N, C-alpha and C positions, 0 to 999 in steps of 0.2 A: 504494500500500500506504500504512496506515495506519500511523502511527510507533509503534515501544514509548514509554510509560512507564513507568519504575520509581517508583516511592513511596516516599519516606524513612520512616524511623521513626516520626516524628511525624504523616506522615499515613497510614498504617498503624494507628496508633491510634486518630487519629480517626476513620478510617473502622469501628474494633470498637466503639468509644463510639457511633457514629451508629445501629450495628446494634443496641445494645443500648437505646440512648434508642427508638427507632422500633418496636423489639418489648413499649413498655412497662416494663423493667426499672428505667429510672431515669423518674420522671412530672414531677414539681414542678421539681426542681433536682438536682444532682450536688454528693456530697460535694469534698470539696477532692482538689489533686493531691495532695499526700501520703500522705490514704488511696488515693486511687484508685489508687496508685503499687503501695502495700501488696498493694492485694486482687488488681490484674492483671498484680501481677512485673513494673513497668516500669520504668525508670531515672525521677528525678523529674522530672529539665530534658523530658528525653522524653515526659512528659505533659502537664508544663505548655504546652510548645509545640504539644500536639496540642489542648489545649482552647483556646489560641488563635488555630489553626487554625477551629474550631469556632466561636469567637468572631467572627469575620471571615468567616464564614459566614453570618450572624447565628441560628445557632442556638441559639447559649447568649448570654443576658447577661450581663455584667461588672458585678457590684452594691456592687464595693467591696471595699478590703483587708478579710479575714476573714469577708467573706459570702459564702453558698451562690452559684455561679450557679445563673442559674434558665435553663429550656428554653423557647426562642421558639414554641410550639407553630405559628404562623401558618408559620416557615419550613421545618418540618418535614413539615408538609403539603404544600406546594411541591417538596420534596423527592421527594414521593411520585409526585411526575410520572411519565410514563414520560422514561425514559433518551432523547435522539435520535442516533441517526447521523447528524451532518450533516456533508456534504463544503463544502468551501470549494474556489473552481471560480474561480482567479484570471485577469484579465486577463495578466498575465504572470510566469511564476515569480519572478523575481524579487519582485513582490509581498508575499511571505510572508516578507520580512523587513522589511516597513513598521512601523513603530513600533506605529499603533491594529491594525494584521492580528494582529499578534503578541498584540497585550495582548484582542484581541477573542477568540484561539483561548484564551489564557487565564480570562478569563472565561464563556465556555461551559464549561471543565470545573468550574469555581469550583461552576456553576446544577448539576451531576451529568451535562452532556450530554459525548457521544464527536466533538469535533470532530476533521476531517482534513483535513489540503489534499492536492487530487487530483496524480496524476500527471503528467498534462498541465493548459497553461492554453489560454486564450480562444485565443491567438495562434498558439498549437502547433499549435490543430488548427483556424486560419483562419479564426476565427468564420465557421466552417459550420456549416448546421442539422444536413445529415446524418451528419457528423463528429460532432456535439454529442451528437445521438441516440442514438449505437451507445455513444458514452463513457459516457453518462448510465445506458444501461439495464447497462453493464460494472460499474461502482461502483455497489454498496449504497447506499444511502443512502436515512433517513427523513425529510430536508429537503436544501434546498441554499441557498447562500447563495454567488450569481453577483455578479463584481467587474466593472462598467463594459463589460456588455454591448449587444451594436447590438441595437437594438428585433426584428429577425427572430428574434434567440438569445433573446431575453425574451419575444415573442410564443410563440415554441415551447415552452417554460419554462411560458409561462400557461396552456396549452392539455393539459400535462399532469397527473397526478392525484396532485403531488406538490407537498408545500409547497414555496414557494421563496421567497426574498427577493432583492431587485434591489439590491445596495449599489450606487450608483450606476448609471448606465446610460441607455439611453434609456426611459427606463419608462412616461411621462406617457399617461395613461386606457388603460393594462392593468390590469386584474384579477389584480395584485400586489404583494404589501407590499413597498416599497423607502422609501430614504430618499437625499438628495441634498442637496448645499450648494446655496444659490438661488445661482446665478452669473449669472444673467442682469443683473441690477442693478449685481453689480458689474464685470462688464463694461462696458456701457456704462458706467460712470465711470472705468474704466481707459481705455477709447477716447477718450472726451472731453479724458481728460488728455493724451492725445499729440495730439491735433487742435488744443487751446486750444495748446498748445506749441509750432505751427504744421507739425506730421505730417501730408504730404497719400499719401505711400507705406507705408502701411501690410498686414504680413502677418500672416497667421493662420496658423499652421502646427499641424494637430493630423490624428487618427489619420481614414483611410476611412469608418466606420462613422461617425464625428459629422457630416459633410459630405456623405454621397452614401449613399442617393439624393435624403436630404430632410437638408438642416442641419438639426440641435437647434438648441432653443429660443435656450442660450446662444449659438450661430455665428452663428443670424441676426438676434440683437439685437445682435452685433458689424456686423454688413454694414448691419443698418438704423442701425445710427447714424451709418457712414459716409455714408450715403444723403440723412440728414436735411440734414447737413453741406455738401451739395453736391457731395461726390466719390464717382463711378459708379466703382462696384462691378466686378470680372473676375475673371479667375481667378487675376489677381495676387495680388489679396485675400484669398484661399483654394485656393492651390495645389493642386495632385493630387498625390501621390507615392508610390515604394513603401516601405512599411515594414516597408525592411532600414535598416542603416548604410550602407551605396551607396546605399541610393534617399534617404534622408535629404540626404548629400553631393550626391548630383545636382542633386536639386530646389534647393538654396544656391545651388551654381554657375550656375542658371540664373536664380534670382532676382538676381545682383550681376552678371552679365554684360554687361547694357546700363545698365537705369536702374533702380538697385538701390532695394530698400526703406528706409525711414530708422527704420523702428521694425519689431521683430518680435512677434509675441505667440506661445508655444509654450505650448502647451497639455498639457504633462507635465514633471517637473523632467528626466527624460533629454536631452530635447530641449533646454529652457535649456542644459545642458550642453555639449550637442554642437554648440546654436549658438555659446557661446563661445569654445568651442573651434576652430569654423573661421574665427569674425573674426580670432583670435586669428594662426590659418595666413596671414591676408590682409593683418599691420598693422593690422586697425582696431579703432579703440578706444571702449569704452562710457562712457557715453552719449556721448562727443564726436563718433564716427559716427554711430556708428547706436545706439538705444534697444533696450531691451528687457526685455519682460514676462513672469512665468509665473504663469498661470492654477491652475496646481498650490498645495500647499502644503507645502514639503518643511521638515521641522524644521533640514537643512542650513542654512537661508537664515538663523536666527539665529547662525550661525556666520559670513558672509560679510560682508566689507567690501570694496566701499562696500554697504549696505544693497540688498537684490534687493526690487525690484516685482513685486509679486504677487497673489495672491489668497488670503487666508487665513478659514480657518471652523474652527471646534473640533469636533473626533472624538470629545467624549468625547459629546455626544447621540446621535450616532450608535453606539456601541457600548452604551448604553442600552436605544436602539429594536429593535435587533439583540437584543440579552438578551430584551425584553420578547417580542418576537415567537416566539422559541425558547421560551421558558416555556409562554407561549399556546399553543402547535402541541403542545406535550407535555402539557397537561391537558387535550387534546381541544376546542379551541377557535379557529373558522377567524378569523384576521387577515390581513388584504389591505389596512391601512393602510398608506398613502401619506405620506412626510411631509420635511420642509424642510427644512433648520435655515439661519442666514443665516453670508452672507458679506459678506466686504467686500476693498475694494480700499483696497492698503498699495505710498504712493506713495514710494517709495524711490530707491537714487541710481542706478537704473543706466536711468533716462530723464532725458532733457534734449533741449533746442531741438536740429532739424535743423539741419546746417553747410551746408547745399544747397539 
């Protein structure tokens, strides 16, 4: 169910002013805040806030003190495009609280769209095509943003007559708009970092749809780098596990039962945290006993000491690309362009030479 969003007094005034602008009651520019306040019977401070909202949306141009704000007709034309009802389908429900996902929703709202988080995630639906199909049909939307989906799920979306944006996920060669950080180069750098330190027993823990039936390019890059270095790869390097808390603990127990890994690469921040907790419970220190790297980019890492070895990328180009896609779709333009952003390995303090 779509969340109810109540407008502030300033937002309501801004909407009213925009209606007046679009109906040509104001053309070149607007009177000052005091004049408008008297004309519309609105508090002066509220009116000033409303004008600032329109400036932020680039509908009005502030020309300085004692000068009239002028109307940016290009932005007004963009607002005349169709308002899209955009469903955001996260991989996990907790993704709704990720900083850049929150910012994405707000930016879509600022651009005149109606974004909403679906009441179920891909993991709730078991990453199952039949369940996803029924779920999409029940949730009426003009467009979908799908976060970190499997290739099978994205293939299904690409075959449907609905605008879809793949935010990460296994989308290569599919006719679907998409963006993701280019992690292959970064994970090769991370793997080499471990190998040069002397690590031979390296395990990558990631979700099933990233490793089976065929590993994604990022996972393949890590395995190929091990092979190039003379390390024969096996299930030890890319273990299979059930995606539950119990399943994750079980695979860690299995890995550390006989010949444990000297380094672990975790694909997501929650796996990194769970691994740290597991190692602490066994009295193992990082990086003295086990080195650990996260391929995710979690803002909480900025607060960690020792610093976390991880793959870093900038979310701002991601947000800009999705907004452009939404505005293109609302204007009736086809947009299936796929983009990548740079990612780099940050050699933090959670990696070190193996002690055995």
